[in-house]
C-alpha positions as MATLAB code, in Angstrom:
seq = 'MNSRNDNTLILMLNGAGVALAYGLLGISLWLSTDVPLATKGYWAMGILLLTLSLINVVKYRFDARVSEDRISRIEEARNEKLLEEALLDPKSEI';
ca = [
     103.964   92.919   98.856;
     100.508   91.833  100.005;
      98.973   95.266   99.372;
     100.303   95.157   95.804;
      98.418   91.894   95.214;
      95.301   93.458   96.749;
      95.646   96.470   94.452;
      96.014   94.205   91.431;
      92.898   92.277   92.420;
      90.921   95.483   92.965;
      92.083   96.889   89.611;
      91.109   93.651   87.847;
      87.657   93.682   89.474;
      87.134   97.336   88.528;
      88.274   96.659   84.975;
      85.895   93.703   84.715;
      83.069   95.867   86.072;
      83.725   98.606   83.512;
      83.939   96.070   80.671;
      80.687   94.437   81.818;
      78.953   97.825   82.066;
      80.084   98.773   78.552;
      79.005   95.370   77.236;
      75.548   95.565   78.794;
      75.113   99.156   77.653;
      76.135   98.177   74.122;
      73.659   95.293   74.094;
      70.950   97.619   75.438;
      71.608  100.184   72.709;
      71.814   97.504   70.014;
      68.547   95.802   70.978;
      66.580   99.006   71.552;
      64.228   99.383   68.601;
      62.489  102.562   69.804;
      65.661  104.692   69.734;
      66.953  105.985   66.371;
      70.505  105.107   65.348;
      71.645  108.748   65.517;
      70.528  108.980   69.155;
      72.345  105.751   69.962;
      75.507  107.224   68.455;
      75.210  110.382   70.527;
      74.711  108.309   73.687;
      77.734  106.180   72.871;
      79.913  109.229   72.164;
      78.752  110.892   75.378;
      79.558  107.822   77.446;
      83.010  107.456   75.889;
      83.806  111.156   76.395;
      82.586  110.978   80.000;
      84.865  107.991   80.569;
      87.845  109.872   79.127;
      87.069  112.886   81.317;
      86.849  110.746   84.439;
      90.167  109.078   83.614;
      91.776  112.519   83.234;
      90.327  113.755   86.542;
      91.642  110.713   88.383;
      95.059  111.016   86.698;
      95.443  114.703   87.569;
      94.355  114.122   91.178;
      96.828  111.239   91.470;
      99.612  113.381   89.947;
      98.846  116.206   92.391;
      98.961  113.806   95.337;
     102.280  112.326   94.182;
     103.705  115.823   93.726;
     102.612  116.880   97.226;
     104.106  113.703   98.673;
     107.397  114.296   96.851;
     107.577  117.910   98.068;
     106.889  116.872  101.673;
     109.601  114.195  101.502;
     112.090  116.747  100.150;
     111.179  119.177  102.944;
     111.522  116.454  105.580;
     114.939  115.464  104.250;
     116.060  119.095  104.176;
     114.862  119.689  107.744;
     116.547  116.517  108.940;
     119.828  117.534  107.274;
     119.633  121.024  108.818;
     118.964  119.525  112.247;
     121.834  117.076  111.846;
     124.202  119.873  110.806;
     123.097  122.005  113.749;
     123.691  119.157  116.200;
     127.106  118.304  114.748;
     128.290  121.923  114.573;
     130.693  122.456  117.520;
     130.078  126.214  117.535;
     126.330  125.957  118.028;
     124.972  126.364  121.523;
     121.992  124.282  122.445;
];
C-alpha cells in the first residue's frame, strides 16, 4: 500500500514538472519577438509530437514488460502443476 502512495506522489510530481515545462516553454514562445509566428507554430507542433511519441514508447515498453511477466507466471504455474502431478503420481519413481 505504501508503494502505491509513493507511485502516486511520483506521478503527481512528474505531471507537475511536465505542466511547468510546457507553461514556461509557452511563455518563452509567446514573449519571443525575434521568432516569426510560423516558426513558433512548428516548434510547438514538434514538441507536442515528440511528447506523443515518448508516451507511445513508454506505453509499448510497459505493455511488453507486463506481457513477459504474465508469460513467466503462466510458465511457473504450469511447471509447479507438472511437478505436483509428478510427486502425487503413485506410478512415478523418484
